C-alpha positions in Angstrom: -10.3 20.0 193.0 -13.4 21.4 191.3 -14.4 22.8 187.9 -16.4 26.0 188.3 -17.1 26.7 184.6 -20.1 25.0 183.0 -19.4 23.0 179.9 -22.0 21.3 177.7 -22.1 17.6 177.9 -21.5 16.3 174.3 -24.5 13.9 174.4 -28.0 15.1 173.7 -30.8 13.2 175.5 -34.4 13.0 174.4 -37.1 13.5 177.0 -38.3 10.2 178.4 -35.0 8.5 177.7 -34.0 5.8 180.1 -30.4 5.4 178.7 -27.7 6.2 178.6 -27.0 7.2 182.2 -24.0 9.1 183.2 -20.6 7.7 184.3 -18.1 9.8 186.1 -14.4 9.2 186.6 -12.6 11.2 189.4 -9.0 12.0 188.5 -6.2 14.1 189.9 -5.9 16.1 186.7 -8.1 16.6 183.7 -8.0 14.6 180.5 -6.0 11.5 179.6 -3.0 12.5 181.8 -4.9 12.3 185.1 -4.7 9.4 187.4 -7.8 7.9 189.0 -8.5 8.9 192.6 -9.8 6.1 194.8 -13.4 6.9 195.8 -14.2 3.7 197.6 -16.9 4.5 200.3 -17.6 7.9 198.8 -21.1 9.3 198.0 -21.7 10.6 194.5 -24.8 12.5 193.6 -26.1 14.2 190.5 -28.3 17.4 190.8 -30.1 18.5 187.7 -32.0 21.8 187.6 -35.0 21.0 185.3 -37.1 23.4 183.2 -40.1 23.1 185.5 -37.9 24.7 188.3 -37.6 21.4 190.1 -34.3 19.8 191.0 -33.7 16.1 190.2 -31.4 14.5 192.7 -30.0 11.1 191.5 -27.6 8.9 193.3 -24.5 7.8 191.3 -23.2 4.7 193.2 -19.5 4.0 193.1 -19.0 1.2 190.6 -15.2 0.9 190.7 -13.8 2.8 193.7 -10.1 2.2 193.1 -10.5 3.6 189.5 -12.6 6.5 190.6 -15.8 5.4 188.7 -19.4 6.1 189.6 -22.5 5.8 187.5 -26.1 7.0 187.7 -27.5 3.9 186.0 -30.8 4.2 184.0 -33.1 7.2 184.0 -36.7 6.9 185.0 -38.9 8.0 182.1 -40.0 11.2 184.0 -36.4 12.2 184.9 -35.5 14.1 181.8 -37.5 17.1 180.6 -37.0 18.9 177.3 -34.8 21.9 177.5 -31.4 23.1 176.5 -28.6 24.1 178.8 -30.0 22.5 182.0 -27.5 23.1 184.8 -26.2 19.9 186.3 -23.6 19.2 189.0 -22.1 16.1 190.5 -21.0 16.2 194.1 -18.4 13.8 195.4 -18.3 13.4 199.2 -15.7 11.4 201.0 -16.2 8.8 203.8 -16.5 11.7 206.3 -19.3 13.3 204.1 -17.0 16.2 203.3 -17.6 17.7 199.9 -14.4 17.0 198.0 -15.3 17.9 194.4 -18.1 19.4 192.4 -18.3 18.9 188.7 -20.5 21.4 186.8 -21.9 20.9 183.3 -24.9 21.6 181.1 -27.2 18.9 179.8 -29.3 19.3 176.6 -32.6 17.3 176.4 -34.6 17.5 173.2 -38.3 17.1 172.9 -39.5 13.6 172.0 -40.8 13.6 168.4 -44.5 12.9 168.2 
């Protein structure tokens, strides 16, 4: 299962933010109706294409495998750069390292006020 259309994440970060990180829940269907898929032992990774043409790769360790939860944890202050519509994707790989799901979304990061 994968979502191929980019949707904008509802939260807007500020450059230099350390929190909030991202939490992901893998389900067998979108929305409230979906049931969690057990991702115990899986590898989850965030890839963010930043405005300076670099790609941030951030691990999202599984925090509750049976309930399909993984989280990036805190950001490092240099992770988030100002820019709207930054393409992000989360890759979920099973215990055989086979790509099972890719979640695409856009992240907005506003400039820190001076």
